[in-house]
N, C-alpha and C positions, 0 to 999 in steps of 0.2 A: 504494500500500500504506500504510494508516494504521496507525501504531504509536505508542504513547505513549512519552514520554521515560522514564517510570518503568519501563516494561518493557524498553526497548531502548537505554537510555542508556549501558550499559557492556559490556565484553567478556564473552563466555560462557566458562565453564570446562568443557572437555571432559575429564571425569574419566577416561574410558577404562580403562586398566589400571594407573593410578597406585597402586592399593593393592597391586600386585604388582611392585615395582621390578625384581626379577630376571627376571621374565617379560618385562618391557618390553625388556630388553637382547636377549633371545632373539628376541622378535617383531620388533625393529628389523632384525636381520640377515635373518630369514625374509621379512619384507615387502619389504625393499630388493631382495633377490635375485628375489623374485616379480615385483616391479614392472619390473625390468630385463628379465626374461624376457618379460613381457607386452608391453613396448615393442618388443623385437626380434622376437618371434614374430608379433604381429599386424601389425607393419609389413611383415614378410617376406611374409605372406599377401596383404596389399593390393598390394604391388609385383608379386608373382608373378602374381596374378590379373589385374592390369592389363597386364603386359608380355608374358605368354605367350598367344598367340592361341588355343591349344587350351583355355584356361580361360575364354574369353569365352562362358560359358553361364549360364543362370539360376541354377544352384546356386552358382557362384562369384561371381556378382553379389550374391546375398544374403549369402554368406560374407564378401565384402568389406565389406558394410554392417555385419555383426556384428562384424568385427574393428575397424572404425572406432568403433562404439559402445563396445566394450570399452576401446579406447585412451582415449577421452574419459572414460568412466565411472571408470576407475582414476585418471586424472590429476586428476579432480575430488576424489578422496578421499585417495589415498595420500600425496602430498607433505605435506599437513597432518598426516596420521597419523604419518609419519616424523619430522616436526618435533616433535610432541608426545611421541613415544616416546624421542627422543634427548635432550631437554633438560628442565629443570624447568618451563619455561613450557608450560602446557596450555590457553592461551586462544585464542579465535577472535573476531574482531570481529563485530558484528551484521550488517554488510554481507557479510562473508565467509561467515557462517553461512547467510544468506539465499541467496546465490549457490550455495553447496554444496547446500542443500536443493533448490532449483529444478532445478539441472543433474543431480544424481544421480537425482532422482525422474523427470525427463524421460527420461534415458538408460536407467534401469532398466525403466521402463514400455515404452519403445521395444523393448528386447530381448525383453520378454515376448511382444509381438505378432510381432516378427520371427522368433522361433523357431517360432511357429505357421505363419507364411508359408513358412518353410523346410520344415516338415513337409508342407505342401500341395504344394510343389515336388517332394519325394521321392515323394509319392503319385502325382503326374502322371507322373513318370519311370518308376516301377515298374509302375503299374497301367494306364497308357495310353502305352506307349513309342512306338507308331506315330504317335500324335497329339501327342507331347510338344512338338515345336517349334511346332505350331499353337496348343496350349493355353497354353503359357508363352511367349507372344510378348513382345518387348521392352516394348511399351506396358503390358501387364498387369503385368510385373515392376516397372516404374517406379511404377505405381499402387499395387501392394501394398506396396512399400517406403515409398511416400509415406504410406499409411494407417498404417503402423507408426510413422513419425516424428510424424505429426499426433496419433496417440493418446497418445504420450508427452508432447508439448507440451501438449495439452489437459488431460491428467491433472494435470500439474505446476502448470498455471495455476490449476486449481480447488483441488486439495488443498494446494498450497504456499501460496497466498494465504490460504485459510481458516486454515491453521495459524499463519501469521505474524501474523494479526490477533488471536490469542488474548492476553488480558492475562496477564502473567507475575508481576506484583506483586513484582518484584525478584528472582525466582528466576533464578539465573545458572548453576547447576551442572547440566550435562547428563551424565547417567550413561551415557555412550556415548563412542565415539571419532569420531562423525560426527553432523552435524546432519541427522537423519532423522525423518520424521513421527512414528513411534511413540514416539521418545524426546522429541521437542519438545512434543507435546501433554501429556506428563506434567508439564511445567513450569507449565502453566496453573493459575491460582488460581480458576477457575470450573468448573462442571460440564462435563465433556468427553464425556459419554455420546453426544451427537449427533455429535461428531467421531469417536468410535470406531466408531459405526454407519456413518458416511460412509466411513471408512477400510476397513472390512470389505466394504462394497458395492463400492467401487472395486477392492479386491483380488480380489473374486469375479469381477469383469468382466475384469480385466487379468491375473489369475493362473490362476484355475480355468477360465474360459471358453477361453482359448488352450490350456491343458493338456488340456481335454476334446477340443478339435478335434485336437490332436496325437495323442491316444490313439486317436481314431476313425480318423484317417489311417493310423496304424500298424496298426490292426486290419485295414484293407483291404490294406495292404502285406504283412502277414503271410500273408494268404490268397493273395495273388498270388505271393509267394516260394515258398510250399509247392507251387505248380504248376510252378515252374521246373525243368526237367530238366537244363539245362546247368550243370555244376559251376562254370565260369568266371563265368557270369551270376549264379549263386547267391552266389559269393564277392564279386562287385562290389556286388550289392544289399545284402548284409549289411555290407560295409565302409563304404559311404557312409551307409546308414541307421543302422548301429550307432554311428558317430561322432556323429551328430545326437542319438541317444537318450541317449548318455552326457552330452552337454552339457545336454540338457533335464533329466535326472535331477539333475545337480549344481545347476543354477540354480533350478528350480522347487522342488526338495525343501527347500532351505535358505530361500529367500525366503518360502515359504508359512508356515513356522513363525512367522516374525516378523510378517508382515502379516495373516494370517488370524486368528491368535489372539494379538493384541498384549498381552493381559492375563494370558495363561497363565503359571503359575509357571516353566515351562521356558523360555519365550521371555524372561521377565524375568531369570532367573538366568544363562542361557547365551546371551542375545541378542547380546552383543558377539562371542562366538566364532562364532556362526552367521552373523552379518553379515560377519565376516572371510572366510567361505567363499565367499559370492556376490559380495563386492566386491573381493577380492584373489586368492583361490585359483582360482575358476572362470575369470576372464579370463586367468589364466596357463596353465591347462590347455587352454583352447579351441584355441589354435594347435597345441599338442602333439598333442591328440586328432585334429585334422583333418589334420595332416601325417603323423604316425606310422601312422595307420590308413587313409590315403588314397593310393593309388598315383599318381593323377593329379597331386596336389600334389608328391609326392616326385619324380616324373618331371620336372615343370616346374622344380623347384629345381635338379635335376641339369643340365637343359638350360641354365639361366641361368648356372650355375657354369662349365660348359664354354664357353659363349659368352664370358664374361668372361676366361677363361684364354686363349682363342684370340685375343681382342682384345689382351690384355696381351702 
């Protein structure tokens, strides 16, 4: 990565919410609680999915991947955010900024594709239940999760590297709380039109294309659910699919505003708050949504608790 001393010689200033000191104190408490819930909730899902044999299915394999992505994603962003919210120092080193940019972009892109993979898994479970085990065999599940991870890595290597090569001409103030591509390219002292076009194209591929596949999958699922006559099967289908739809709505709805229209007045003025939703709030809600609305996970948690009590 070639960067000039003039552009990358000193620390960056993450302006964040520093113009609203009272809000910073409130956000510190909210973000800290959310982060702790994220760590506990997603760790619990990973442990339950690994330890309970009844959850050794494709759906929970992908859910484990999602929880791991969320754990890493929030850990890449939140500790630095809490540090900046708590004290007067709002700086981040060029190396720290580059690491945060690469990792957060890779993990966010991975989640985009992973949610589409999970929608396909739900389509196979609801629309082809008799062939589900054959269709979603372990090798295919591993391949699909591998595609999601490789998509994230490939996207961050391209977008992140191009962004970090932009000359900044001494601009150090990032009007955001995170080193994110839309905020970073605004620091450049050259024409960034090509970068904005590249960002929109990548966003169309990694945001709108997976979202389209998800909507198509759920269109078929809706048709199949309408034909279900068993009330129990109806509730189970709506429970598992409804959880996934809630996660999709939260994640794609907020990320799309920032990445598809990076120069819109709404994305510029409210971008920090929107980013909070998909970097802090969504990873916190994911485990709650999947556990509170999912009888299998709740049953597995109860079995593990009873097992620990009997051992104790």
